[in-house]
N, C-alpha and C positions, 0 to 999 in steps of 0.2 A: 541507362537512366530511362525511366518511364516518363512518358509525356505527362504534362499536367492534366490533361483530359482523362488519361487512364488512372492517374492517382485519385482523382476526384470521383471517377466512376467506380473503382474498386475499393477505395479506402476513405470515403467521404467521412464516415464516422469518426475514424481515427484522426484525420486531419482537422475536423471540426472541433474535436476535444483539445487537441494541441493548440489550435488557434485561440479557443476561448480561454484556456488556462494560461497561456503564455503571452497573448496579445490583448485579450479582453474584447476581441472582435469575432464575428462569425465569418464562415466561408461566403455567405451571401453578401456581406459587406465588402469583402475584397473583390468579389466578382463584380459588384455594383460600381466599383471605382474604375472600371474599364481597364485599359492597358496598363496603367500604373499599378493597379491592385493585382493584376495577373503577374506582372513582373515581381512585385513584392511576395506573392504566393510562392513563386518558383525559388526565389532567394530564401524565403523561410524554410521551405522543404529541403533545399540543398544543405542548409546549415543547422538542421535539427540534430540534437545530440542523442546519444544511444538510449538515453532514459525516456525519450518521447514515445508515445503510444503508436505513432505512425512508424517510427524507425523499428520498434519491436515487432509491429505487424508485418512489415516488409522484409525483416531480416529475422525470421523465426529461429534460425539455428545459431544465431549470435547471442551468446549469453552475457555480453558486456552491458546490454540494456538493463538487465535486472540487477547486475552488480553495481551499477551506478545510481540506483535509486536510494532515496533516504530510508526506505522500509528495510532494505538489505543491510545498509550501514547500521541502522538502529539495531537490528537482530544481531549483528556481529558485535556491536559494542555491548549489548546485554549479555551475550555469551562470554565475552572477555571479563565483564564485571562479575559474572557467576564464577568463572574459574579463578579469578583473583580472590573473591570472598571465600571460596572453599578452601583455597591454599592458606588462608589466614584464620581458619577456625581450628578449635581443638579437635584432636583425633576422635573419631567416632561420631562426631556431630556433623549434621548437614547444614550448610549455610543456607539462609533464606534467599531464593532466587530474585533477580531483579524483576519487578512487576512488568508484565507484558499486557498489551491490549488484547481483549477478548480471551484471556487465559482464565480458566476455571479457578474460583477461589477454593483453596484447599482447607479453609477454616471448618471446623466442626462445632456444632453447638450441642452441648450436652455430653453425656458419657455413654449413652446406649439407648436401647429401645425403652419406651415408656409403656407401662401397662395400660390397657384400654381404659379401665375404670378411673385411673389416675388422669389420663388424657381428657376423658370426658368432664371430670371435675374441674380441670384446669380450663378447659374450653368454655365451660359454663360460667366460670368466674369472670371471664371478661376480657 
């Protein structure tokens, strides 16, 4: 187990993020509490779950951290939804996938290329 000083020295950003998102306090606030704050920090670090940033940074070969995040869970659920939807569509048809964040919209507008003169007329019309 790393000492608290080494964790702060090498992983301050990860620890700071976990503290702010999980406790609403900063590293400076815990350090400012004196001995009680340092004991609380050690306890916090020891009991961090695999989905924490500090855990993932200090255990780079452990895939459990990414598997326990809601992002991974949501991706798996969307894949299950897609598989289920596809299995319940008529043969030869493709089921509409579950919407995912940052996915490109596959919609197309129009039927094909527009001639330049038609475009210019459309553009000028307003």
